[in-house]
FIVEXKE-129803 format. One record per residue (C-alpha): y negated, z, x. Coordinates in Angstrom, 2 decimals, always signed. Each point is the difference from the previous one (the first is absolute). Last residue first. Layout:
N
Y  Z  X
...
//
This chain:
514
-15.03  +7.90  -36.81
-1.38  -2.63  +2.32
-1.35  -3.33  -1.19
+3.55  -1.30  +0.18
+0.34  +0.28  -3.79
+3.60  +0.92  -0.63
+3.00  -1.46  -1.73
+2.89  +2.28  -0.80
+3.24  -1.89  -0.25
+3.08  +1.97  -1.11
+2.27  -0.33  +3.00
+3.39  -1.62  -0.49
-0.65  -2.56  +2.73
-3.36  -0.94  -1.48
-0.22  +0.39  -3.79
-2.12  -3.01  -0.86
+3.22  -1.51  -1.27
+1.42  -3.08  +1.69
-0.73  -3.44  -1.38
-0.93  -1.44  +3.38
+3.29  +1.17  +1.50
-0.44  -0.04  +3.78
-0.46  +3.75  +0.22
+3.52  +0.43  -1.48
-0.10  +3.16  -2.08
+0.80  +3.22  +1.85
+2.92  +2.35  +0.47
+2.49  -2.39  -1.52
-1.02  -3.10  +1.98
-0.17  +2.20  +3.10
+3.71  +0.73  +0.11
+0.02  +1.42  +3.53
-1.36  +3.27  -1.29
+3.17  +0.59  -1.97
-0.99  +1.57  -3.32
+1.38  -2.73  -2.25
+3.20  -0.20  +1.93
+1.31  +3.08  -1.78
+3.22  +1.62  +1.11
+0.15  -1.95  +3.26
-3.55  +1.01  +0.89
+0.80  +3.62  -0.87
+3.09  +0.07  +2.19
-1.85  -1.68  +2.87
-2.90  +2.47  -0.10
+2.32  +3.01  -0.12
+0.56  +1.75  -3.29
-1.32  +3.51  -0.62
+2.00  +2.40  -2.15
-2.09  +2.72  -1.58
+1.47  +3.33  -1.06
-1.75  +2.15  +2.62
-3.42  -1.10  -1.14
+0.62  +1.61  -3.37
-1.13  -2.12  -2.93
-2.99  +1.26  -1.95
-0.63  +3.28  -1.76
-1.02  +0.13  -3.65
-3.24  +1.46  -1.36
-2.02  -2.80  +1.60
+1.77  -2.53  -2.18
+0.22  -3.45  +1.58
+1.75  -2.68  -2.01
+2.91  -1.79  +1.66
+0.66  -3.61  +0.97
-1.99  -0.85  +3.15
+0.31  -3.58  +1.27
-0.87  -0.73  +3.62
-0.62  -3.71  +0.46
-2.45  +0.70  +2.89
-2.81  -1.61  -2.00
+0.65  +2.20  -3.04
+0.29  +3.11  +2.16
-3.63  -0.61  +1.00
-1.33  +1.54  -3.22
-3.38  -1.74  -0.14
-3.32  +1.86  +0.34
-0.43  -0.67  +3.72
-0.22  -3.76  -0.48
-0.09  -1.94  +3.28
-2.98  -2.15  +0.83
-0.61  -3.67  -0.77
-3.01  -1.86  +1.36
+1.81  -3.38  +0.15
-0.33  -0.31  +3.80
+1.11  +3.60  +0.49
+2.99  -0.13  -2.35
+1.37  -3.30  +1.32
-0.82  +0.87  +3.60
+2.26  +3.08  -0.28
+2.68  -1.36  -2.36
+1.17  -2.50  +2.58
+1.19  +2.70  +2.44
+3.64  +0.09  -1.13
+0.40  -3.74  +0.47
-1.56  +0.10  +3.47
+2.14  +2.85  +1.35
+1.84  -1.74  +2.85
-2.74  -2.61  +0.25
-2.54  +2.70  +0.85
+2.01  +1.46  +2.87
-1.24  -2.50  +2.62
-3.61  +0.97  -0.66
-2.48  -2.70  -0.99
+0.20  +0.85  -3.70
-1.21  +3.53  +0.73
-3.01  -1.33  +1.92
-0.82  -2.34  -2.90
+0.24  +2.94  -2.37
-2.65  +1.94  +1.89
-2.35  -2.96  +0.17
+0.44  -0.87  -3.69
-0.39  +3.65  -1.05
-3.35  +0.59  +1.68
-2.09  -1.36  -2.87
+1.96  +2.23  -2.40
-1.46  +3.17  +1.47
-3.49  -0.44  -1.43
+1.05  -1.01  -3.52
+2.75  +2.61  +0.03
-2.40  +2.93  +0.41
+2.41  +2.94  -0.32
-2.74  +2.40  +1.12
+1.93  +1.28  +3.03
+0.86  -3.52  +1.13
-3.52  -1.31  -0.60
-1.43  +2.88  +2.08
+2.40  -0.72  +2.84
-0.92  -3.68  -0.16
-3.73  +0.76  +0.29
+0.62  +2.58  +2.74
+1.66  -2.72  +2.10
+3.05  +0.81  +2.13
+1.97  -0.51  -3.20
-0.11  -3.74  +0.67
+2.33  +0.40  +2.95
+1.88  -3.27  +0.35
+2.49  +0.09  +2.89
+3.37  -0.57  -1.60
+2.04  -1.33  +2.93
+0.66  +3.44  +1.54
+0.92  +1.20  -3.53
+3.16  -2.06  -0.23
+2.68  +2.50  -1.05
-2.33  +2.42  -1.83
-1.80  -2.79  -1.83
+3.09  -2.03  -0.90
+1.89  +3.03  -1.34
-3.02  +1.15  -2.01
-0.25  -3.44  -1.62
+3.68  +0.15  -0.93
-0.51  +3.51  -1.43
-3.01  -1.07  -2.07
+1.76  -3.10  -1.32
+3.21  +1.87  -0.87
-1.93  +2.65  -1.93
-2.10  -2.65  -1.74
+3.17  -1.73  -1.17
+1.78  +3.21  -0.93
-2.91  +1.01  -2.25
-2.70  +2.72  -0.24
+1.63  +1.96  +2.85
-3.00  -0.89  +2.21
-1.32  +3.56  +0.08
-3.44  -0.02  +1.63
-0.26  -0.94  +3.66
-1.64  +1.95  +2.86
+2.96  +2.21  +0.93
+1.74  -1.74  +2.92
+2.92  +2.18  +1.05
+0.98  +0.68  +3.59
+2.98  -0.15  +2.35
+1.46  +2.67  +2.28
+2.52  +1.41  -2.48
-2.36  +2.94  -0.63
-2.58  -2.26  -1.54
-3.55  -0.89  +1.01
-2.44  -0.31  -2.87
-2.31  -2.90  -0.73
-3.30  -0.83  -1.70
-1.80  -2.64  +2.08
-2.48  -0.81  -2.75
+0.16  +2.78  -2.56
+2.71  +0.09  -2.64
-0.77  +3.39  -1.46
-2.97  +2.05  -1.21
-2.87  -2.38  -0.81
+2.49  -2.81  +0.50
+1.71  +0.81  -3.30
-3.16  -0.66  -2.01
-0.47  -3.39  +1.67
+3.63  -0.93  -0.74
-0.45  +1.02  -3.65
-2.92  -2.36  -0.53
+1.24  -2.85  +2.21
+3.42  -0.32  -1.73
+2.08  -1.08  +2.97
+0.86  -3.55  +1.05
-3.07  -0.41  +2.25
+0.79  +3.40  +1.54
+3.36  -1.44  +1.10
-1.78  -2.54  +2.21
-2.51  +2.45  +1.45
+2.60  +2.64  +0.88
+2.76  -2.33  +1.20
-1.73  -2.44  +2.35
-3.10  +2.05  +0.79
+1.22  +3.59  -0.09
+3.48  -0.80  +1.33
-1.48  -2.04  +2.85
-2.36  +2.88  +0.75
+2.93  +2.43  +0.18
+1.86  -2.30  +2.38
-3.00  -0.45  +2.29
-0.81  +3.73  -0.04
+3.50  +0.96  +1.14
+3.25  +1.02  -1.67
+3.13  -0.61  +2.03
+2.77  -1.84  -1.83
+3.62  +1.01  -0.55
-0.98  +1.48  -3.38
-2.20  -1.04  -2.91
-0.63  +1.72  -3.33
-1.93  -1.43  -2.96
-1.98  +2.28  -2.32
-0.66  -1.36  -3.48
-2.51  +2.48  -1.33
-0.94  +2.10  -3.00
-3.22  +1.53  -1.28
-0.31  +2.50  -2.83
-3.27  +0.88  -1.74
+0.35  -2.50  -2.84
+3.52  -1.40  -0.27
+1.17  -3.29  +1.50
-2.30  +0.50  +2.99
+1.00  -2.32  +2.85
+2.84  -2.12  -1.40
+3.21  +1.20  -1.67
+0.94  +1.14  -3.51
+3.31  +0.98  -1.57
-0.32  +0.24  -3.77
+1.71  +2.37  -2.44
+1.52  -0.67  -3.42
+2.86  -2.01  +1.51
+1.66  +2.88  +1.78
+2.62  -0.15  +2.72
-1.65  +2.65  +2.24
+2.69  +1.18  +2.44
+2.03  -3.17  -0.35
-3.22  -2.00  +0.28
-0.73  +1.65  +3.33
+3.32  -1.30  +1.32
-0.92  -3.49  -1.19
-3.34  +0.42  +1.78
+1.79  +0.95  +3.23
+2.25  -3.06  -0.30
-3.04  -2.22  -0.52
-1.64  +1.51  +3.08
+3.13  -0.80  +1.99
-0.26  -3.60  -1.19
-3.61  -0.11  +1.18
+1.12  +1.44  +3.35
+2.55  -2.81  +0.22
-2.83  -2.47  -0.41
-2.18  +1.77  +2.56
+2.88  -0.17  +2.52
+0.10  +2.45  +2.93
+1.43  +2.71  -2.28
-0.98  +3.43  -1.30
+1.89  +1.55  -2.97
-2.28  +0.44  -2.98
-2.20  +3.06  -0.49
-1.44  +0.04  -3.52
-2.94  +2.15  -1.02
-1.07  +1.48  -3.31
-3.43  +1.57  -0.44
-0.79  +2.77  -2.51
+1.53  +3.06  +1.71
+0.24  +3.02  -2.28
-0.72  +3.49  +1.34
-3.12  +0.28  -2.09
-3.63  +1.09  +0.38
-1.10  -3.59  +0.74
+2.97  -2.40  +0.25
+1.74  +0.05  +3.36
-0.08  -2.47  +2.90
+3.14  +0.17  +2.17
+1.35  -3.39  -1.12
+3.10  -0.01  -2.14
+3.49  -1.37  +0.45
+2.33  -2.97  -0.16
+2.00  -0.80  +3.15
+0.20  +3.72  +0.73
-2.31  +3.00  -0.16
-2.16  +1.72  -2.61
+2.25  -0.63  -2.99
-0.89  -2.44  -2.81
-0.36  +0.23  -3.76
-2.54  +2.66  -0.99
-1.17  -0.14  +3.64
-1.57  -3.39  -0.77
-2.46  +1.83  -2.24
-0.77  -1.80  -3.25
-3.56  -1.29  -0.33
-1.46  -0.64  -3.42
-0.22  -3.50  -1.48
+0.88  +1.51  -3.41
+2.48  -2.70  -1.00
+1.35  -1.30  +3.31
+0.15  +3.50  +1.49
-0.93  -0.42  +3.65
+1.91  -0.21  +3.27
-1.50  -0.55  +3.44
+0.97  -2.06  +3.03
+0.26  +0.35  +3.76
+1.22  -2.26  +2.80
+1.96  +1.65  +2.83
+0.79  -2.81  +2.42
+2.27  -1.12  +2.83
-0.09  -2.70  +2.63
+1.89  -0.51  +3.26
-1.46  -2.12  +2.76
+2.44  -2.12  +1.97
-1.69  -0.51  +3.35
-0.10  -3.18  +2.10
-3.28  -1.25  -1.48
-1.53  +3.33  +1.05
-0.02  -1.35  +3.55
-3.38  -1.53  -0.87
-1.62  +3.32  +0.99
+0.58  -0.66  +3.71
-3.70  -0.17  +1.01
-0.72  +2.86  -2.42
+2.21  +2.32  +2.05
-1.64  -1.08  +3.26
-3.45  +0.59  -1.50
+1.02  +3.51  -1.08
+1.28  +0.82  +3.49
-3.32  -1.21  +1.45
-1.85  +2.24  -2.45
+2.00  +3.00  +1.24
-0.81  -0.94  +3.60
-3.71  +0.02  -0.87
+0.42  +3.52  -1.38
+1.76  +1.07  +3.19
-2.90  -1.33  +2.08
-2.74  +1.70  -1.98
-2.00  -1.84  -2.61
-3.60  -0.96  -0.74
-0.09  -0.90  -3.69
+0.12  -3.54  -1.41
+0.67  +0.25  -3.75
-2.28  +3.08  -0.36
-0.07  +1.88  -3.31
-2.49  +2.79  -0.72
-0.50  +3.11  -2.15
+2.91  +0.01  -2.41
+0.10  +3.23  -2.00
+2.39  +2.96  -0.16
-1.12  +2.82  -2.30
+0.47  +3.69  +0.85
-3.34  +0.93  -1.59
-1.41  +0.71  +3.48
+0.58  -3.62  +0.98
+2.96  -1.63  +1.73
-0.98  -3.26  +1.69
+2.08  -3.14  +0.46
-0.58  -2.48  +2.83
+2.28  -3.04  -0.19
+0.88  -1.95  +3.14
+1.23  -3.48  -0.77
+2.92  -2.43  +0.30
+1.39  -2.17  -2.80
-3.09  -0.58  -2.12
-0.15  -1.39  -3.54
-2.50  +2.61  -1.22
+2.64  +1.34  -2.37
+2.48  +0.60  +2.83
-2.35  +1.76  +2.42
-1.30  +2.34  -2.71
+3.49  +0.61  -1.39
+1.39  +1.00  +3.39
-2.91  +2.34  +0.75
+0.21  +1.76  -3.38
+3.79  +0.39  +0.30
-0.26  +1.31  +3.55
-2.50  +2.67  -1.04
+2.25  +1.05  -2.89
+3.12  +0.11  +2.20
-1.50  +2.43  +2.55
+2.76  +2.14  +1.50
+2.51  -2.84  +0.41
-2.66  -2.21  +1.59
-0.69  +2.33  +2.88
-3.17  +1.35  +1.54
-1.78  -0.69  +3.27
-2.79  +2.38  +0.91
-3.76  +0.17  +0.17
-1.35  +3.21  +1.53
-1.25  +3.04  -1.97
-3.48  +1.07  +1.05
-1.51  -1.30  -3.22
-3.57  -1.27  +0.00
+1.12  -3.63  +0.36
+2.28  +0.24  -3.04
+3.77  +0.15  +0.66
+2.17  -2.99  +0.76
+3.60  -0.48  -1.13
+1.78  -2.85  +1.72
+2.59  -2.48  -1.23
+1.84  -2.64  +1.98
+2.09  -3.13  -0.49
+0.66  +0.65  -3.69
+2.26  -2.83  -1.09
-0.17  -1.76  -3.36
-1.97  -2.92  +1.51
-1.62  +1.33  +3.15
-2.05  +3.02  -1.02
-2.14  +2.13  +2.31
-1.01  +3.16  -1.87
-3.10  +1.92  +1.03
-0.27  +3.23  -1.97
-3.15  +1.97  -0.70
-0.83  +3.68  -0.36
-1.82  +2.38  -2.34
-2.65  -2.53  -0.92
-2.72  +0.83  -2.51
-0.17  -2.96  -2.35
-3.56  -0.67  -1.16
-0.37  -2.82  +2.50
-1.97  -2.14  -2.45
+2.66  -2.71  +0.16
+2.67  +2.45  -1.20
+3.20  -0.69  +1.92
+2.45  -2.23  -1.82
+3.09  +0.93  -2.01
+2.61  -2.71  -0.71
+0.50  -0.84  -3.66
+1.21  -3.57  +0.59
-2.99  -1.70  -1.60
-2.28  +2.44  +1.87
+1.48  -0.91  +3.38
-0.44  -3.70  -0.71
-3.53  +0.38  -1.38
-1.28  +2.17  +2.85
+1.29  -2.36  +2.69
-1.33  -3.06  -1.80
-3.45  +1.60  -0.28
-0.17  +1.22  +3.60
+1.52  -2.91  +1.88
+3.40  +1.21  +1.15
+1.62  -2.69  -2.15
-1.10  -2.53  +2.64
+2.69  +1.42  +2.28
+2.56  -1.01  -2.63
-1.32  -3.56  -0.16
-0.17  -0.08  +3.80
+3.74  +0.69  +0.08
+1.28  +3.26  +1.43
+3.38  -1.58  +0.80
+0.59  -3.53  -1.26
+3.51  -1.48  -0.07
+0.66  -3.61  +0.83
+2.62  -2.52  -1.00
+1.30  -3.16  +1.64
+2.50  +1.89  +2.15
+2.14  -0.82  +3.04
-2.99  -0.61  +2.29
-1.15  +3.58  -0.55
-3.59  +0.59  +1.08
-1.75  +3.36  +0.29
-3.57  -0.84  -0.97
-2.69  +2.57  +0.85
-3.38  -0.33  -1.71
-2.36  +2.29  +1.91
-2.86  +1.14  -2.20
-3.77  +0.16  +0.41
-1.96  +2.13  -2.46
-2.65  -0.19  -2.69
-0.68  -3.73  +0.09
+3.68  -0.79  -0.37
+0.39  -1.13  +3.62
+3.49  -1.31  +0.74
+1.66  -0.17  +3.40
+3.22  -1.96  +0.42
+3.18  +0.73  +1.97
+3.26  -1.97  -0.08
+3.29  +1.45  +1.20
+3.28  -1.61  +0.99
+1.91  +2.03  +2.57
-0.13  +3.36  -1.75
-0.20  +3.49  +1.57
-2.65  -0.59  +2.69
-2.40  -1.87  -2.30
+0.56  +2.60  -2.70
-0.81  +2.87  +2.38
-3.14  -1.75  +1.23
-1.26  -0.56  -3.56
+0.86  +3.56  -0.98
-1.98  +1.33  +2.95
-2.96  -2.22  -0.90
+0.06  +1.24  -3.59
+0.29  +3.59  +1.23
-3.19  -0.31  +2.06
-1.90  -1.78  -2.77
+0.17  -3.52  -1.36
+1.03  +1.11  -3.48
+3.57  -0.80  -0.94
+1.61  -2.84  -1.95
+3.71  -0.85  +0.20
+1.58  -3.36  -0.83
+3.80  +0.09  +0.34
+2.30  -3.02  -0.10
+3.44  +0.92  -1.33
//
């Protein structure tokens, strides 16, 4: 992978330039004057690659201009120092971030204090690290020193961010190691990345439209369970969650999700209730479609590819009103959580369980993005204008980027493997159709409930359920096999087809925003 790295023409910039020239055989150096500063543009050339990766791009550095800087940090709820210097400082922290890695962290006391500065450790200061990491990530940077102050009210606030700080020798060596890792990032093509998911849904009474707690039917743990959120002043848990078996194949994962939903239907086989997915199917409750990845190392480039090529694209299929409400609390840009198995889950998306066809499309797109992220270089979410549009659910603004994002996806070698399953994405976006969060999604998954729910009677015991394997179920009923696309969705080539798109009730929107 060709690397293009920008650093201010200061002492450290010159040292980095010399180090790069000594470490790599083919290097090209340019000097760029932005009017405010002079930068060294360092190209590390790879004759075996046609692709390049930017580190601390000029676009990201430009985000440090006062108004852009303030807007980006404000959009992402990051605390800034009071401009009028009303914050009385107890101490400050200087955190040098390189991607997700903390290279160094120092605590400094006020000038009047007799206490010396000292190094501190990441494990003891997770909140400071989280603020620094988010600040660097949202600004589009890869390497920067973040200064965070602690005031007398015990509040942490960002004071300053420097993308080209003066560094010590061991810190420069750490950056060199990072550059070497990025230089070989294309090796991901040789890895088999495993995927999992824990999409959520809610249950309501079809007649009264009132919420029914998922814990009335489902246990806490297992393939079908409940999220940890509780209803106010109650022990009941309102949000259901399925946990299908992980697999490298997004299509097999979709089948595993179907099996989990069939198991859930045995616990709640009632036709007078509705299962709802989306972003906010019930007022005050927000649900997500978290996707898990393992056997891949999370870095800023991968997370940004997921945000731009999965987050933006799927957002254009979501209901913009409920998605915007959800993002006030959940589903932020770059929302992830590392898992105990060594992988991570991407948490930005709403619940895509609305239909098997949309589920398969989202998972196939996720597979392409995570497996080919070095070749997906667009970073529109580096802009505060795009970030604002994303948080506000402004489809009319975001849609203009879709063609460029989708063209990059189509140019990957994996696209043709999943092309048929991905067709619904451009179809919905180009025709201004979003998914319907008010529809009982069991209908689209061909799940047929037969009993009437009576809250005074207990449901089926989880211990009495027999779960068929994917192959057994597909043999028993070909209609639910994901490979039989003509059953799951109408033929897109049929001009007389219903306006119901791939078993999704069409909801047309005005792209003016909300």
